[in-house]
C-alpha positions as CSV (number, residue, x, y, z in Angstrom):
1,X,-53.6,169.5,-175.0
2,X,-52.9,168.8,-178.8
3,X,-56.2,168.4,-180.8
4,X,-56.3,164.8,-181.4
5,X,-55.8,164.4,-177.2
6,X,-59.4,167.0,-177.3
7,X,-61.1,164.2,-179.8
8,X,-59.9,161.2,-177.6
9,X,-61.7,162.5,-175.5
10,X,-64.4,163.7,-177.1
11,X,-65.4,160.1,-178.1
12,X,-65.0,159.2,-175.2
13,X,-67.0,161.6,-174.0
14,X,-70.0,161.2,-176.6
15,X,-69.6,157.5,-175.5
16,X,-70.1,158.3,-172.0
17,X,-73.5,160.6,-173.3
18,X,-74.8,157.7,-175.5
19,X,-75.1,154.9,-173.4
20,X,-76.3,157.5,-170.9
21,X,-79.5,158.6,-173.0
22,X,-80.0,155.1,-174.6
23,X,-79.8,153.1,-170.7
24,X,-82.4,156.4,-169.2
25,X,-84.2,155.4,-172.2
26,X,-84.4,151.4,-171.7
27,X,-86.4,152.5,-168.1
28,X,-89.3,153.3,-169.2
29,X,-89.2,150.9,-171.8
30,X,-89.4,148.4,-169.1
31,X,-92.1,149.6,-167.0
32,X,-94.1,150.0,-170.2
33,X,-93.7,146.0,-170.5
34,X,-94.2,145.9,-167.3
35,X,-97.3,147.5,-168.0
36,X,-98.4,145.9,-170.2
37,X,-97.3,142.7,-168.3
38,X,-100.5,144.2,-165.9
39,X,-102.7,144.4,-168.9
40,X,-102.8,141.3,-170.8
41,X,-103.5,139.3,-167.1
42,X,-106.2,141.8,-166.5
43,X,-107.7,140.4,-169.8
44,X,-107.5,137.0,-168.9
45,X,-109.2,137.8,-165.8
46,X,-112.1,139.3,-167.4
47,X,-111.9,136.0,-169.6
48,X,-112.0,134.4,-167.2
49,X,-114.5,135.3,-165.3
50,X,-117.0,136.0,-168.4
51,X,-116.1,131.7,-168.8
52,X,-117.8,131.1,-166.0
53,X,-120.1,133.6,-164.8
54,X,-121.5,131.4,-169.0
55,X,-120.9,128.3,-167.7
56,X,-123.4,129.3,-164.0
57,X,-126.1,130.0,-166.5
58,X,-126.1,127.6,-168.7
59,X,-125.5,125.2,-165.4
60,X,-128.2,127.1,-163.5
61,X,-130.5,126.9,-166.5
62,X,-129.8,122.8,-167.1
63,X,-130.6,122.3,-163.2
64,X,-134.0,124.9,-164.0
65,X,-135.0,122.1,-166.6
66,X,-133.7,119.3,-164.4
67,X,-136.7,120.5,-161.6
68,X,-138.8,121.0,-164.7
69,X,-139.1,117.9,-165.9
70,X,-138.3,116.1,-162.8
71,X,-142.0,118.4,-161.3
72,X,-143.5,116.3,-165.3
73,X,-142.6,113.5,-164.3
74,X,-145.0,113.6,-161.0
75,X,-147.2,114.6,-162.6
76,X,-146.9,111.9,-165.2
77,X,-146.4,109.3,-162.1
78,X,-149.6,110.6,-160.4
79,X,-151.6,110.1,-163.9
80,X,-151.1,107.1,-164.1
81,X,-153.3,106.0,-160.7
82,X,-156.1,107.9,-162.6
83,X,-155.3,106.3,-166.2
84,X,-158.7,105.1,-167.5
85,X,-157.5,102.1,-170.0
86,X,-154.6,100.2,-170.4
87,X,-153.7,102.0,-173.5
88,X,-153.4,105.6,-171.6
89,X,-151.8,103.2,-168.7
90,X,-149.5,102.1,-171.3
91,X,-148.5,105.4,-172.6
92,X,-147.6,106.7,-169.1
93,X,-145.0,104.0,-168.1
94,X,-143.8,105.6,-172.0
95,X,-143.8,108.9,-171.3
96,X,-142.1,107.9,-167.9
97,X,-139.8,106.0,-169.0
98,X,-138.2,108.4,-172.0
99,X,-138.5,110.7,-169.3
100,X,-136.5,109.4,-166.8
101,X,-134.1,108.7,-169.7
102,X,-134.0,111.6,-170.8
103,X,-133.3,112.8,-166.7
104,X,-130.7,111.4,-166.9
105,X,-128.7,112.3,-169.7
106,X,-129.7,115.7,-168.1
107,X,-128.0,114.6,-164.7
108,X,-124.7,113.2,-166.6
109,X,-124.9,117.2,-168.3
110,X,-125.4,118.9,-165.4
111,X,-122.9,117.2,-163.6
112,X,-120.5,117.7,-166.3
113,X,-121.3,121.6,-165.8
114,X,-120.6,121.4,-161.9
115,X,-117.3,120.3,-162.3
116,X,-116.5,122.5,-165.4
117,X,-117.3,125.2,-163.5
118,X,-114.6,123.5,-160.7
119,X,-111.9,124.3,-163.5
120,X,-113.2,127.7,-164.2
121,X,-112.9,128.4,-160.8
122,X,-108.8,127.4,-160.3
123,X,-108.5,129.1,-163.7
124,X,-109.8,132.5,-161.5
125,X,-108.0,132.2,-158.9
126,X,-104.8,131.2,-161.2
127,X,-105.6,134.3,-163.0
128,X,-105.6,136.5,-160.3
129,X,-102.5,135.7,-158.4
130,X,-101.0,136.1,-161.9
131,X,-101.6,139.7,-161.7
132,X,-101.2,140.9,-157.9
133,X,-98.2,138.9,-158.6
134,X,-97.0,141.0,-162.6
135,X,-99.1,144.2,-160.2
136,X,-96.0,143.5,-157.8
137,X,-92.8,143.6,-160.1
138,X,-94.5,146.9,-162.2
139,X,-94.9,148.5,-158.5
140,X,-91.4,147.0,-157.7
141,X,-89.9,147.8,-161.0
142,X,-91.3,151.3,-161.5
143,X,-88.9,152.1,-158.4
144,X,-86.2,151.2,-159.5
145,X,-86.3,152.5,-162.9
146,X,-86.9,155.3,-160.5
147,X,-84.3,156.0,-159.1
148,X,-82.2,155.1,-161.6
149,X,-82.9,156.9,-163.8
150,X,-82.3,159.5,-160.5
151,X,-78.7,158.7,-160.6
152,X,-78.2,158.9,-164.5
153,X,-79.9,162.2,-165.3
154,X,-77.5,163.3,-162.6
155,X,-74.8,161.1,-164.5
156,X,-76.0,162.5,-167.9
157,X,-75.9,166.7,-166.0
158,X,-71.9,166.0,-165.4
159,X,-71.3,164.5,-167.8
160,X,-72.3,166.5,-170.6
161,X,-71.0,169.9,-168.7
162,X,-67.6,168.3,-168.9
163,X,-68.8,167.8,-172.7
164,X,-69.6,171.5,-173.7
165,X,-65.8,172.1,-172.1
166,X,-64.1,169.9,-174.0
167,X,-65.7,171.1,-177.4
168,X,-64.7,175.4,-175.6
169,X,-61.1,173.7,-176.7
170,X,-62.3,173.6,-180.6
171,X,-61.2,176.9,-182.6
172,X,-63.1,178.5,-185.7
173,X,-64.4,176.5,-188.9
174,X,-63.1,172.9,-187.7
175,X,-65.2,173.8,-184.1
176,X,-68.1,174.6,-186.9
177,X,-67.5,170.9,-189.5
178,X,-66.6,168.7,-186.0
179,X,-70.1,170.7,-184.4
180,X,-72.5,169.9,-188.1
181,X,-70.9,166.3,-187.6
182,X,-72.1,165.1,-184.5
183,X,-75.4,166.5,-185.3
184,X,-75.9,164.5,-188.0
185,X,-74.7,161.4,-186.4
186,X,-73.4,161.5,-183.2
187,X,-70.9,159.9,-181.1
188,X,-70.5,157.6,-184.6
189,X,-68.9,161.0,-186.1
190,X,-65.1,159.8,-184.4
191,X,-63.3,157.3,-185.0
192,X,-59.2,156.1,-183.9
193,X,-56.8,155.0,-185.7
194,X,-55.6,150.8,-185.6
195,X,-53.2,150.6,-187.4
196,X,-53.3,152.1,-191.0
197,X,-57.1,152.4,-191.0
198,X,-60.0,153.4,-189.6
199,X,-61.8,151.9,-185.9
200,X,-64.8,152.9,-187.8
201,X,-65.0,151.1,-190.9
202,X,-61.6,149.6,-191.4
203,X,-60.7,150.8,-194.6
204,X,-57.3,151.6,-195.2
205,X,-55.9,155.3,-195.1
206,X,-53.9,156.5,-196.9
207,X,-50.5,157.3,-196.7
208,X,-50.7,161.2,-196.5
209,X,-54.3,161.1,-194.0
210,X,-51.7,159.5,-191.5
211,X,-49.1,162.0,-191.5
212,X,-51.6,164.6,-191.1
213,X,-52.5,162.6,-188.3
214,X,-49.1,162.7,-187.0
215,X,-49.1,165.9,-187.1
216,X,-51.9,167.1,-185.3
217,X,-53.9,168.1,-188.2
218,X,-58.1,167.1,-188.7
219,X,-58.5,164.2,-190.9
220,X,-61.3,162.5,-191.9
221,X,-62.2,159.2,-193.7
222,X,-62.6,159.1,-197.2
223,X,-64.9,155.8,-196.9
224,X,-67.4,156.5,-194.5
225,X,-66.5,160.1,-193.4
226,X,-65.8,160.0,-189.7
227,X,-63.5,162.5,-187.8
228,X,-60.2,160.6,-187.1
229,X,-57.8,161.0,-184.1
230,X,-54.7,158.7,-183.5
231,X,-55.2,157.4,-179.7
232,X,-53.0,158.2,-177.1
């Protein structure tokens, strides 16, 4: 195999490795996104339940207050029959009228509070449903990613073995330079020649560089530093 053919093969393998590694890393990221969705739904459900609890306490407090006011009102009404004077009778009548008005307002507030509780109950049910759905989705994502990861890891091992075998054909100082380049830049270390330009940065190559490449010798792009090869 010529040097150009070897470099072309190595570039293909490196791109395969980069793609596999990216897909392997993508799996855990997808799981993290699904886990975050579950946490968000859990927080929404907790907030909905807390809002219901606070509203229920407020409604209960108003209902208790109404019962106390109604008991007080009955007491005033019973005192009407034992009023000692017209003035006392009128004061009790005015107090009863004021309390009836206040109780009417309080009753309206209780009705609104109960309606609010119905809304909050519905919101809690929606939050519970959303949480159940996101948990189900998280389970599906984990199962899918786990199955994919196994296949990707197997393929990664195969391609890595192919890379190791291909690199065995490189020799001496050139191999050392190649390995240093790969360590720092990965798959971006190599580029094909496209016409008379570097396929990595589109820089126009000199006739001398093109000549070296066609003689099947190593050459680097003077603009981006990539190791060049002439694709077959």
